C-alpha positions in Angstrom: -25.2 -16.4 103.9 -27.4 -18.7 101.8 -26.7 -21.9 104.2 -26.3 -20.1 107.6 -28.9 -22.5 109.1 -26.7 -25.4 108.7 -23.6 -23.6 109.3 -24.8 -22.1 112.6 -25.6 -25.5 114.0 -22.1 -27.0 113.4 -19.3 -27.1 115.8 -15.9 -25.5 115.1 -14.5 -28.8 114.7 -17.2 -29.9 112.3 -16.8 -26.9 110.2 -12.9 -27.3 109.9 -13.6 -31.1 109.1 -15.5 -30.2 106.2 -12.7 -28.0 104.3 -10.7 -30.9 103.9 -11.4 -34.3 102.1 -12.1 -37.6 103.5 -10.5 -39.8 100.9 -8.6 -39.3 97.7 -11.6 -37.9 95.7 -14.4 -37.6 97.9 -15.2 -34.6 100.4 -16.5 -35.2 103.9 -20.2 -35.4 104.8 -22.4 -35.1 107.9 -25.5 -37.3 107.5 -26.9 -36.0 110.6 -26.5 -32.2 109.2 -27.7 -33.5 106.0 -24.6 -32.5 104.5 -23.5 -35.3 101.6 -20.3 -36.4 100.3 -19.3 -35.7 96.7 -16.7 -37.2 94.4 -14.1 -35.2 92.4 -12.5 -36.8 89.3 -9.6 -36.0 87.1 -10.5 -35.5 83.8 -9.1 -32.8 81.3 -10.1 -35.0 78.3 -12.1 -37.6 79.8 -13.4 -38.8 83.1 -10.9 -40.8 85.0 -13.0 -42.0 88.1 -10.9 -44.8 89.5 -12.3 -48.2 90.4 -11.5 -49.3 93.8 -8.8 -47.9 95.9 -7.9 -44.6 94.4 -4.7 -42.9 94.1 -3.9 -39.2 92.7 -0.9 -40.7 90.7 -3.2 -42.7 88.2 -1.8 -46.1 89.2 -5.1 -48.0 89.6 -7.5 -48.8 86.8 -10.3 -46.5 86.3 -13.8 -46.8 85.1 -14.2 -46.9 81.2 -14.8 -43.6 79.8 -14.6 -41.8 76.5 -11.2 -40.5 75.8 -11.5 -37.4 73.9 -8.8 -35.5 72.0 -6.6 -33.7 74.5 -6.5 -30.0 74.8 -3.6 -29.5 72.8 -5.5 -31.1 69.8 -8.7 -29.3 70.1 -7.2 -25.9 70.1 -6.1 -26.7 66.4 -9.7 -26.4 65.6 -10.1 -22.8 66.8 -13.9 -23.7 67.4 -15.2 -22.9 70.8 -18.7 -24.7 69.7 -16.7 -28.3 69.3 -15.3 -27.4 72.9 -18.6 -26.8 74.3 -20.0 -30.2 72.7 -16.9 -32.0 74.2 -17.3 -30.4 77.4 -21.1 -31.3 77.3 -20.2 -35.0 76.8 -17.9 -35.2 79.5 -20.1 -33.6 81.9 -23.0 -36.3 80.9 -20.3 -39.1 81.6 -19.1 -37.6 84.9 -22.7 -37.3 86.1 -23.7 -40.8 85.0 -20.7 -42.0 87.1 -21.6 -40.1 90.1 -18.9 -37.4 89.8 -19.8 -34.1 91.0 -16.5 -32.2 90.1 -14.7 -32.8 86.8 -11.1 -31.7 87.4 -10.6 -29.6 84.1 -9.9 -27.9 81.8 -6.3 -27.3 81.9 -5.3 -24.0 80.6 -1.9 -23.0 81.8 0.1 -20.9 79.6 2.7 -23.0 77.6 5.9 -21.4 78.3 8.6 -24.5 78.3 8.7 -27.5 76.1 9.9 -29.8 79.0 6.4 -29.2 81.0 5.1 -32.7 80.8 1.6 -31.3 80.9 1.6 -29.5 77.9 -0.9 -31.8 76.1 -3.4 -31.1 78.8 -3.3 -27.4 77.9 -4.7 -25.6 75.0 -2.4 -22.9 74.0 0.6 -20.5 74.4 -1.8 -17.9 73.3 -3.9 -17.2 76.5 -6.9 -15.6 74.4 -7.6 -19.0 72.6 -6.9 -20.8 75.8 -9.5 -18.7 77.5 -12.2 -19.0 74.8 -11.8 -22.8 74.4 -11.8 -23.4 78.3 -14.7 -21.3 78.7 -16.5 -23.4 76.0 -15.7 -26.3 77.9 -16.8 -25.1 81.0 -20.2 -24.1 79.9 -20.7 -27.8 78.3 -19.6 -29.6 81.6 -21.7 -27.3 83.7 -24.8 -27.7 81.6 -25.1 -31.3 83.1 -25.3 -29.4 86.5 -21.9 -30.7 87.7 -19.0 -28.4 88.3 -16.1 -27.7 86.2 -12.7 -27.1 87.8 -10.3 -25.0 85.6 -6.5 -25.4 86.5 -3.9 -24.9 87.6 -4.2 -21.0 89.1 -1.8 -19.5 88.4 1.7 -19.3 86.6 2.4 -22.9 86.8 3.9 -23.8 83.5 7.1 -26.2 84.3 7.5 -29.6 85.8 10.9 -28.9 87.4 10.3 -28.3 91.2 6.6 -27.4 90.5 5.7 -27.9 94.0 8.3 -25.4 95.3 9.3 -23.0 92.6 8.5 -19.4 92.5 7.1 -17.6 89.6 8.3 -14.3 89.8 6.2 -11.9 87.6 5.6 -8.2 87.2 1.8 -7.1 87.5 1.2 -6.3 84.0 2.9 -9.7 82.7 0.8 -11.5 85.3 -2.6 -10.0 84.3 -1.9 -9.9 80.4 -0.1 -13.4 79.9 -0.8 -15.7 82.7 -4.1 -14.7 83.7 -6.1 -13.5 80.8 -7.2 -17.1 80.0 -8.4 -17.7 83.3 -10.2 -14.2 83.5 -12.0 -15.1 80.4 -13.5 -18.4 81.8 -14.5 -16.9 85.1 -16.3 -14.1 83.5 -17.9 -15.9 80.5 -18.5 -19.3 81.7 -18.8 -18.8 85.6 -17.1 -22.2 86.9 -18.2 -23.2 90.0 -14.9 -24.4 91.2 -11.3 -23.3 90.5 -8.1 -25.4 91.2 -5.0 -23.6 92.9 -1.5 -24.3 91.6 1.5 -25.8 93.6 3.9 -23.1 93.0 4.7 -19.7 94.7 3.9 -16.8 92.9 6.0 -13.6 93.7 7.2 -15.2 97.0 3.7 -16.6 98.2 2.0 -20.2 97.5 -0.5 -20.0 95.0 -3.0 -21.4 97.5 -2.2 -18.9 100.1 -2.1 -15.9 97.8 -4.4 -13.2 99.1 -3.8 -11.3 95.9 -4.5 -14.0 93.3 -7.5 -15.6 95.3 -9.0 -12.5 97.1 -8.0 -9.4 95.1 -8.1 -10.6 91.4 -10.1 -13.8 91.4 -13.0 -12.9 94.0 -12.9 -8.8 93.5 -11.8 -7.8 90.2 -13.4 -10.9 88.2 -16.6 -11.7 90.4 -15.9 -15.4 91.2 -18.1 -16.8 94.1 -17.4 -20.5 93.7 -15.1 -22.9 95.8 -11.1 -22.9 95.4 -9.9 -26.4 95.4 -6.2 -27.2 96.2 -4.2 -29.1 93.6 -3.6 -32.6 95.3 -1.1 -32.0 98.2 -0.8 -28.4 97.4 -1.9 -27.1 100.8 1.1 -25.4 102.7 -0.4 -23.6 105.5 -4.2 -24.5 105.5 -5.0 -21.7 107.9 -3.6 -19.1 105.9 -5.2 -20.7 102.5 -8.7 -20.7 104.5 -8.2 -17.1 105.3 -6.9 -15.9 101.8 -9.8 -17.8 99.6 -9.1 -21.5 99.5 -12.0 -23.5 100.2 -11.3 -27.1 100.0 -8.0 -28.9 101.1 -7.2 -32.1 98.9 -6.8 -35.1 98.9 -7.4 -36.2 102.4 -5.0 -34.7 105.1 -6.6 -36.3 108.0 -7.1 -35.1 111.6 -4.2 -32.7 111.1 -5.7 -30.2 108.8 -8.6 -30.0 111.2 -6.6 -29.6 114.4 -4.6 -26.8 112.5 -7.6 -24.9 111.4 -9.2 -25.1 115.1 -5.8 -23.7 116.7 -5.4 -21.1 114.0 -9.1 -19.8 115.0 -8.3 -20.1 118.9 -5.1 -18.3 118.6 -6.6 -15.4 116.3 -4.6 -16.4 113.1 -7.7 -16.6 111.5 -11.3 -15.9 112.4 -14.4 -18.5 112.5 -15.8 -15.9 110.0 -13.0 -17.1 107.5 -14.1 -20.5 108.4 -17.8 -19.8 107.7 -17.1 -17.9 104.4 -15.2 -21.1 102.9 -17.9 -23.3 104.3 -20.6 -21.2 102.6 -18.6 -21.9 99.1 -18.4 -25.6 99.7 -21.9 -26.1 100.8 -23.1 -24.6 97.7 -21.0 -26.5 95.5 -21.9 -29.8 97.5 -25.6 -29.2 97.4 -25.8 -28.1 93.6 -23.9 -30.8 92.1 -25.3 -33.6 94.2 -28.8 -32.8 93.2 -27.6 -32.7 89.5 -26.0 -36.0 89.9 -28.9 -37.8 91.7 -31.0 -36.4 89.0 -28.7 -37.9 86.3 -30.0 -40.9 84.2 -26.7 -43.0 85.1 -25.9 -44.0 81.6 -24.9 -42.2 78.3 -24.5 -42.9 74.5 -20.8 -44.4 74.4 -21.4 -44.6 70.3 -22.2 -41.1 70.2 -19.5 -39.9 72.2 -17.1 -41.8 70.4 -18.2 -40.7 67.0 -18.1 -36.8 68.8 -14.2 -37.9 69.7 -13.2 -38.9 66.2 -15.1 -35.8 64.6 -13.1 -33.4 66.9 -9.9 -35.2 66.2 -10.8 -34.7 62.4 -11.5 -31.1 62.8 -8.4 -30.4 64.8 -6.1 -32.0 62.0 -3.7 -29.3 60.5 -1.9 -29.9 57.4 1.5 -28.1 57.5 2.9 -29.2 54.1 1.7 -30.9 50.8 4.5 -31.2 48.4 3.5 -31.9 44.8 -0.2 -32.2 45.9 0.3 -35.7 47.2 -2.8 -35.4 49.3 -5.5 -36.5 49.2 -4.4 -39.7 47.8 -6.8 -41.4 45.1 -9.1 -44.1 45.8 -7.3 -47.4 45.3 -3.7 -45.8 45.9 -1.4 -48.5 47.0 0.1 -47.6 50.4 2.1 -49.9 52.9 1.9 -48.9 56.5 5.1 -48.8 58.7 5.0 -48.1 62.4 3.9 -49.7 65.7 1.6 -46.8 66.4 -0.5 -47.7 63.3 -1.5 -50.9 65.2 -1.2 -49.6 69.1 -1.9 -46.1 68.7 -0.3 -43.7 71.5 -3.2 -41.2 71.8 -3.0 -39.4 75.3 -0.9 -38.7 78.4 -0.1 -40.6 81.6 -1.0 -40.3 85.1 -3.9 -38.1 86.3 -5.3 -37.8 82.7 -4.8 -40.9 81.5 -8.5 -42.3 80.8 -9.3 -45.9 80.6 -11.0 -45.7 77.0 -14.2 -47.5 76.0 -13.1 -47.6 72.6 -10.1 -46.9 70.4 -9.5 -46.7 66.8 -6.4 -47.8 65.2 -5.0 -46.4 61.9 -5.3 -50.1 60.8 -9.0 -50.2 61.7 -9.3 -46.9 59.9 -7.5 -47.4 56.8 -9.9 -50.5 55.8 -12.7 -47.8 55.4 -10.6 -45.2 53.4 -10.9 -47.1 50.0 -7.1 -47.3 49.5 -5.2 -50.4 48.8 -3.2 -51.5 51.5 -0.2 -53.7 50.7 0.6 -54.4 54.0 1.8 -53.5 57.7 5.2 -53.6 59.4 5.7 -52.8 62.6 9.2 -51.1 61.7 10.5 -50.4 65.3 10.6 -51.0 68.9 8.5 -48.3 70.6 11.0 -48.3 73.6 13.7 -47.3 71.5 15.4 -50.7 71.2 17.5 -51.2 68.0 15.9 -54.1 66.1 17.5 -54.8 62.5 14.8 -57.6 61.6 11.9 -54.9 62.1 13.6 -52.3 60.0 14.4 -55.0 57.3 10.8 -56.1 57.3 9.8 -52.6 56.8 12.0 -51.8 54.0 10.6 -55.1 52.1 7.0 -53.6 52.7 7.9 -50.5 51.3 9.3 -52.0 48.4 6.0 -53.8 47.8 7.0 -56.9 49.4 4.4 -58.1 52.1 5.7 -59.9 55.0 3.1 -61.7 57.4 4.1 -63.6 60.5 2.0 -66.4 61.6 2.0 -69.1 64.3 0.5 -72.6 64.7 -2.4 -71.0 66.6 -3.0 -68.3 64.1 -6.7 -68.6 62.8 -6.8 -69.7 59.0 -2.9 -70.2 59.2 -3.2 -72.8 56.3 -5.1 -70.3 53.9 -2.5 -67.7 54.6 0.2 -70.0 53.9 -1.2 -70.7 50.7 -1.1 -67.2 49.6 2.6 -66.3 50.2 4.7 -66.3 47.1 7.6 -67.5 49.5 6.9 -69.7 52.3 9.4 -69.9 55.3 8.5 -72.8 57.5 9.9 -72.5 61.3 7.0 -74.3 63.4 9.5 -76.8 64.8 6.6 -79.2 64.4 7.2 -82.5 62.9 4.9 -83.1 59.9 3.2 -80.0 60.5 3.7 -78.6 56.7 1.3 -80.8 54.7 0.2 -80.2 51.0 -3.1 -78.2 52.6 -0.5 -75.4 53.4 1.1 -74.8 49.9 -0.1 -74.0 46.5 1.4 -74.5 43.1 4.5 -72.5 42.0 5.3 -71.4 45.7 8.8 -71.7 47.1 9.1 -73.2 50.2 11.9 -73.0 52.6 11.7 -75.5 55.4 14.1 -74.2 58.2 13.4 -76.4 61.3 14.9 -79.2 62.8 12.8 -81.6 64.4 13.7 -85.3 65.3 11.5 -88.3 63.6 11.9 -91.5 65.3 10.3 -93.5 62.6 12.6 -91.9 59.9 15.4 -94.4 58.5 19.0 -92.8 59.1 22.0 -93.2 56.8 22.9 -96.1 58.9 19.6 -98.0 58.1 18.3 -97.5 61.7 15.4 -95.4 62.7 15.6 -92.0 64.2 16.7 -89.1 62.2 16.4 -85.2 61.8 13.7 -83.9 59.9 11.9 -80.5 58.8 8.5 -79.3 59.3 7.6 -80.4 55.8 5.7 -83.9 54.7 8.3 -83.7 51.8 6.5 -86.3 49.7 3.4 -84.3 49.7 4.8 -81.0 49.3 7.6 -81.3 46.8 5.1 -82.4 44.1 3.1 -79.2 44.2 5.5 -76.3 44.9 7.7 -74.8 42.3 10.9 -75.4 44.6 11.7 -76.4 48.4 15.0 -76.5 50.1 16.6 -79.7 49.0 17.4 -81.0 52.5 14.2 -82.7 53.8 16.3 -83.7 56.9 16.6 -79.9 58.2 19.2 -77.2 57.7 21.6 -75.7 60.0 21.7 -72.2 61.5 24.4 -70.9 59.0 22.2 -72.3 56.4 19.0 -70.7 57.7 20.9 -67.2 58.0 22.5 -67.1 54.1 18.6 -68.4 53.2 17.2 -65.2 54.9 20.0 -62.8 53.5 19.3 -64.3 49.9 15.7 -63.5 50.2 16.3 -60.0 51.2 18.9 -59.5 48.4 16.5 -61.2 45.7 13.6 -59.1 46.7 16.0 -55.7 46.6 17.0 -56.8 42.9 13.7 -57.5 42.0 12.5 -54.0 42.9 15.7 -52.4 41.5 14.9 -54.3 38.0 11.3 -52.7 38.0 
């Protein structure tokens, strides 16, 4: 053993303790023995190193990092060279954040559309998955840290994924479910691999000697460390005996006592413990040295540009009726949809990256050379019916731009002057002055306010009023609601209905 000089000086208790995590994302270290602790971090599509108190569910915030396109997206590029560039960038960010093991890439074979982690996996084709995952691993490990391909193996569903039994014959197992992992191990030599939660033919993957010993180590030549999925250890002693190196996240003293008892009763041997410890120490020392040598910073702008290029190279055009695309420069477009402004670009939980920079569609549209006639949200992203949002989108699609402002909007007066129809609903007395209107404009003042100085119908002071300073606004605009004292809810509803009807009729006439 390479690290025999250290291992022989450790007590059985110390050896057993080292084979389980100290915290959610860190291993145990023994300063007196010269063994440092290292940090592992989620990261199939970017580094998710949690800030402060860590949890494996991803509930707490994480350190900002570049969010790269998901594996499902990058697979559409069919470009291992691109995958290696992405891996290199992720490895660079991981090392800069003092992360020794990046938990990815994910390459489980897609078998069910109900698998909630399909976005983390490359493909239903094991060859494509293997080639791209191998590229990612080469890129990540070029920085000296460890990649951790996952989840090994036959874990392709969410339903009872911590207890389901994947029953599969040997040929199907090797040709379909293991081919990707075999390519990764043989071509990229990952320093770690993560075992899956499920049983495979009646035995938990993390305790499965056929998977971890016969296939992974003997047939493929893997000599790294096997890490459990978080909470994926069922019989820690059997795991150690059959090839599982490190139990995560932090099982506490029970895991130590379990291993010690297993050695003392002959269930496993101390040689089994030593073999796993040798694998772990090699991982710890090599990756810790790389982290210590890392510059502690990275070019975020360059990585963002890479992420954007990867997304562009992964776009697949499925249909182009009547050669609609590409749109000509100057073409008028209306943008409808909540995601254009606030994009949904990644999954949740353990792969949720706290992105340093996010480009929205609206941001990118400004660079396109197209003529945007406006934006409308169009729908509620939570699925709640909203007729007003739909109506706004209909108007926009018919070349009517709807702009909503409030009293604190920057340059609200300038925006108001550009409107063909100005609907004032600020609810602030005398807020609509001549500075907010333009010649020929239609002004609909729907607010109801109380003006204590206004002379009422009985000759006394105090009467309702709108937003507009009527004497200033009326001479400038083309038309204004004739009731300067404000209008009621029925009138307001009918006015809005008439606006929509007029807009539709106007478009129909064109």
